[in-house]
ChimeraX commands (.cxc) that place a marker at each C-alpha (Angstrom):
marker #1 position -1.73,-18.89,-8.99 radius 0.5
marker #1 position 2.92,-17.92,-10.29 radius 0.5
marker #1 position 4.50,-14.81,-9.77 radius 0.5
marker #1 position 5.05,-12.43,-12.32 radius 0.5
marker #1 position 8.35,-13.13,-14.02 radius 0.5
marker #1 position 9.65,-9.36,-13.05 radius 0.5
marker #1 position 8.33,-9.91,-9.26 radius 0.5
marker #1 position 11.20,-7.80,-8.15 radius 0.5
marker #1 position 10.80,-5.25,-10.23 radius 0.5
marker #1 position 7.22,-5.06,-8.84 radius 0.5
marker #1 position 8.16,-4.96,-5.61 radius 0.5
marker #1 position 10.81,-2.39,-5.60 radius 0.5
marker #1 position 8.46,0.46,-8.50 radius 0.5
marker #1 position 4.98,-0.10,-8.14 radius 0.5
marker #1 position 3.27,2.42,-6.65 radius 0.5
marker #1 position 0.32,-0.39,-5.47 radius 0.5
marker #1 position 2.84,-1.95,-3.44 radius 0.5
marker #1 position 4.13,1.16,-1.98 radius 0.5
marker #1 position 1.39,1.73,-1.01 radius 0.5
marker #1 position -0.17,-1.44,0.55 radius 0.5
marker #1 position 3.29,-0.91,2.96 radius 0.5
marker #1 position 2.06,2.31,3.66 radius 0.5
marker #1 position -1.47,1.47,4.90 radius 0.5
marker #1 position 0.25,-1.61,6.76 radius 0.5
marker #1 position 2.03,0.71,8.58 radius 0.5
marker #1 position -0.88,3.10,8.81 radius 0.5
marker #1 position -2.80,-0.13,10.38 radius 0.5
marker #1 position -0.17,-0.55,12.74 radius 0.5
marker #1 position -0.21,2.93,13.94 radius 0.5
marker #1 position -3.56,3.00,14.62 radius 0.5
marker #1 position -3.36,-0.45,16.98 radius 0.5
marker #1 position -0.42,1.48,19.05 radius 0.5
marker #1 position -2.92,4.54,18.86 radius 0.5
marker #1 position -3.80,4.04,22.77 radius 0.5
marker #1 position 0.04,3.91,23.69 radius 0.5
marker #1 position 0.82,6.83,22.37 radius 0.5
marker #1 position -2.47,8.63,23.15 radius 0.5
marker #1 position -0.16,10.73,25.51 radius 0.5
marker #1 position 2.32,11.81,23.04 radius 0.5
marker #1 position -0.05,12.03,20.69 radius 0.5
marker #1 position -3.19,13.78,20.19 radius 0.5
marker #1 position -4.74,12.26,17.43 radius 0.5
marker #1 position -8.67,11.25,17.21 radius 0.5
marker #1 position -9.54,7.90,17.15 radius 0.5
marker #1 position -10.41,6.59,13.52 radius 0.5
marker #1 position -7.76,9.32,11.56 radius 0.5
marker #1 position -4.94,6.17,10.82 radius 0.5
marker #1 position -8.00,4.21,10.18 radius 0.5
marker #1 position -9.03,6.46,7.53 radius 0.5
marker #1 position -6.13,7.69,6.24 radius 0.5
marker #1 position -5.06,3.52,5.55 radius 0.5
marker #1 position -8.80,3.39,3.55 radius 0.5
marker #1 position -8.04,6.13,1.20 radius 0.5
marker #1 position -4.14,4.82,0.95 radius 0.5
marker #1 position -5.39,1.17,0.07 radius 0.5
marker #1 position -7.66,2.49,-2.31 radius 0.5
marker #1 position -5.42,4.58,-4.10 radius 0.5
marker #1 position -3.65,1.52,-4.23 radius 0.5
marker #1 position -5.86,-0.58,-5.90 radius 0.5
marker #1 position -5.88,1.81,-8.56 radius 0.5
marker #1 position -2.54,2.11,-9.34 radius 0.5
marker #1 position -2.99,-1.26,-9.52 radius 0.5
marker #1 position -5.54,-1.06,-12.87 radius 0.5
marker #1 position -3.08,1.99,-13.83 radius 0.5
marker #1 position -0.11,0.63,-16.36 radius 0.5
marker #1 position 3.29,1.72,-14.96 radius 0.5
marker #1 position 6.38,2.33,-17.57 radius 0.5
marker #1 position 8.81,0.82,-15.72 radius 0.5
marker #1 position 6.80,-2.27,-15.43 radius 0.5
marker #1 position 4.36,-2.35,-18.63 radius 0.5
marker #1 position 7.28,-4.24,-20.44 radius 0.5
marker #1 position 6.96,-7.23,-18.86 radius 0.5
marker #1 position 4.26,-9.79,-19.58 radius 0.5
marker #1 position 1.85,-10.22,-16.39 radius 0.5
marker #1 position 1.17,-13.63,-14.90 radius 0.5
marker #1 position -2.63,-13.12,-16.27 radius 0.5
marker #1 position -1.00,-12.79,-20.09 radius 0.5
marker link #1:1,2 radius 0.2
marker link #1:2,3 radius 0.2
marker link #1:3,4 radius 0.2
marker link #1:4,5 radius 0.2
marker link #1:5,6 radius 0.2
marker link #1:6,7 radius 0.2
marker link #1:7,8 radius 0.2
marker link #1:8,9 radius 0.2
marker link #1:9,10 radius 0.2
marker link #1:10,11 radius 0.2
marker link #1:11,12 radius 0.2
marker link #1:12,13 radius 0.2
marker link #1:13,14 radius 0.2
marker link #1:14,15 radius 0.2
marker link #1:15,16 radius 0.2
marker link #1:16,17 radius 0.2
marker link #1:17,18 radius 0.2
marker link #1:18,19 radius 0.2
marker link #1:19,20 radius 0.2
marker link #1:20,21 radius 0.2
marker link #1:21,22 radius 0.2
marker link #1:22,23 radius 0.2
marker link #1:23,24 radius 0.2
marker link #1:24,25 radius 0.2
marker link #1:25,26 radius 0.2
marker link #1:26,27 radius 0.2
marker link #1:27,28 radius 0.2
marker link #1:28,29 radius 0.2
marker link #1:29,30 radius 0.2
marker link #1:30,31 radius 0.2
marker link #1:31,32 radius 0.2
marker link #1:32,33 radius 0.2
marker link #1:33,34 radius 0.2
marker link #1:34,35 radius 0.2
marker link #1:35,36 radius 0.2
marker link #1:36,37 radius 0.2
marker link #1:37,38 radius 0.2
marker link #1:38,39 radius 0.2
marker link #1:39,40 radius 0.2
marker link #1:40,41 radius 0.2
marker link #1:41,42 radius 0.2
marker link #1:42,43 radius 0.2
marker link #1:43,44 radius 0.2
marker link #1:44,45 radius 0.2
marker link #1:45,46 radius 0.2
marker link #1:46,47 radius 0.2
marker link #1:47,48 radius 0.2
marker link #1:48,49 radius 0.2
marker link #1:49,50 radius 0.2
marker link #1:50,51 radius 0.2
marker link #1:51,52 radius 0.2
marker link #1:52,53 radius 0.2
marker link #1:53,54 radius 0.2
marker link #1:54,55 radius 0.2
marker link #1:55,56 radius 0.2
marker link #1:56,57 radius 0.2
marker link #1:57,58 radius 0.2
marker link #1:58,59 radius 0.2
marker link #1:59,60 radius 0.2
marker link #1:60,61 radius 0.2
marker link #1:61,62 radius 0.2
marker link #1:62,63 radius 0.2
marker link #1:63,64 radius 0.2
marker link #1:64,65 radius 0.2
marker link #1:65,66 radius 0.2
marker link #1:66,67 radius 0.2
marker link #1:67,68 radius 0.2
marker link #1:68,69 radius 0.2
marker link #1:69,70 radius 0.2
marker link #1:70,71 radius 0.2
marker link #1:71,72 radius 0.2
marker link #1:72,73 radius 0.2
marker link #1:73,74 radius 0.2
marker link #1:74,75 radius 0.2
marker link #1:75,76 radius 0.2
marker link #1:76,77 radius 0.2
view
């Protein structure tokens, strides 16, 4: 396994990375929800569902060619 030659650009521009980061934030919100229940009356499972949808979006985004990132060869090539 090797890093992509343009890994810095991928971290800055890839939608899959952005969506994975958002999913991680939503998962953290789900874990901390019992502590915030007094201030945020959110039903259990909402953040988990949003995290799932975001992760699915990241999977799809990973398969789509992104204009800013498609000029470099991928590590699979």
